C-alpha positions in Angstrom: -8.1 5.6 36.2 -10.9 4.2 34.1 -11.8 5.3 30.6 -15.4 4.6 29.5 -14.4 4.2 25.8 -12.4 1.0 26.4 -13.9 -2.4 26.6 -13.5 -4.8 29.5 -10.4 -6.3 28.0 -8.7 -2.9 27.7 -8.7 -2.7 24.0 -11.0 -0.7 21.8 -12.2 -2.1 18.5 -10.7 0.0 15.7 -13.1 2.0 13.5 -11.0 1.3 10.4 -7.9 -0.5 9.2 -6.6 2.1 6.8 -3.3 2.2 8.6 -2.7 -1.4 7.8 -2.4 -0.6 4.1 1.0 1.2 4.4 3.0 -1.9 3.2 1.8 -0.9 -0.3 4.5 1.8 -0.4 7.5 -0.5 -0.3 5.7 -2.9 -2.6 5.0 -0.2 -5.1 8.6 1.0 -5.0 9.8 -2.5 -5.6 7.3 -3.0 -8.4 8.3 0.2 -10.1 12.0 -0.7 -9.9 11.4 -4.1 -11.4 9.1 -2.7 -14.1 11.5 -0.1 -15.4 15.0 -1.1 -14.3 14.6 -4.9 -13.7 17.1 -5.9 -16.3 19.9 -4.3 -14.2 21.4 -6.3 -11.4 21.4 -3.5 -8.9 17.8 -2.7 -9.4 16.7 -6.4 -9.2 18.6 -6.9 -5.9 17.3 -3.6 -4.5 13.8 -4.4 -5.5 14.1 -7.9 -4.0 15.2 -6.5 -0.7 12.6 -3.7 -0.6 9.9 -6.1 -1.9 10.8 -8.7 0.8 10.4 -6.1 3.5 7.1 -5.0 1.9 5.9 -8.7 1.7 6.7 -9.2 5.4 5.0 -6.0 6.3 2.0 -7.0 4.2 1.8 -10.3 6.0 1.8 -8.4 9.4 -0.9 -6.1 8.0 -3.1 -9.0 6.9 -2.9 -10.6 10.4 -3.8 -7.2 11.9 -6.9 -7.1 9.6 -7.9 -10.6 10.8 -7.5 -9.5 14.4 -9.6 -6.5 13.7 -12.4 -8.6 12.3 -12.2 -10.9 15.3 -12.5 -7.8 17.6 -15.7 -6.9 16.0 -14.9 -4.7 13.0 -17.2 -5.3 10.0 -15.5 -7.5 7.4 -16.6 -5.1 4.7 -14.3 -2.4 6.1 -11.3 -4.8 6.0 -11.8 -6.3 2.5 -10.3 -3.4 0.6 -7.1 -3.5 2.6 -6.8 -7.2 2.2 -7.4 -7.0 -1.6 -4.9 -4.1 -2.0 -2.2 -5.9 0.0 -2.7 -9.2 -1.9 -2.7 -7.6 -5.3 0.5 -5.6 -4.5 2.2 -8.7 -3.1 1.2 -10.8 -6.1 2.5 -8.0 -8.5 5.9 -7.9 -6.8 6.3 -11.7 -6.8 5.2 -11.9 -10.4 7.7 -9.2 -11.5 10.5 -10.9 -9.5 9.8 -14.2 -11.4 9.6 -12.5 -14.8 12.6 -10.2 -14.4 
């Protein structure tokens, strides 16, 4: 069965990459834990684990953004996701170093 909305390769170019910003949630949880409870060992370890998962998810999200640009999505629609993920990742790493 053929669907006219798909391209010849079988993949439709996405209209946005908003869904790729979800790694901000675990990064924000880790950042908050480090900010207010970072002097306690349990909070540091928990934040490191959650932050590590968030950093891995952010890396996957960034690669999805690059793939979306290669498939034809305007780079302007991707920039905000990339900036948010990079800032959140930097914030968690910086708090892990400081705490």
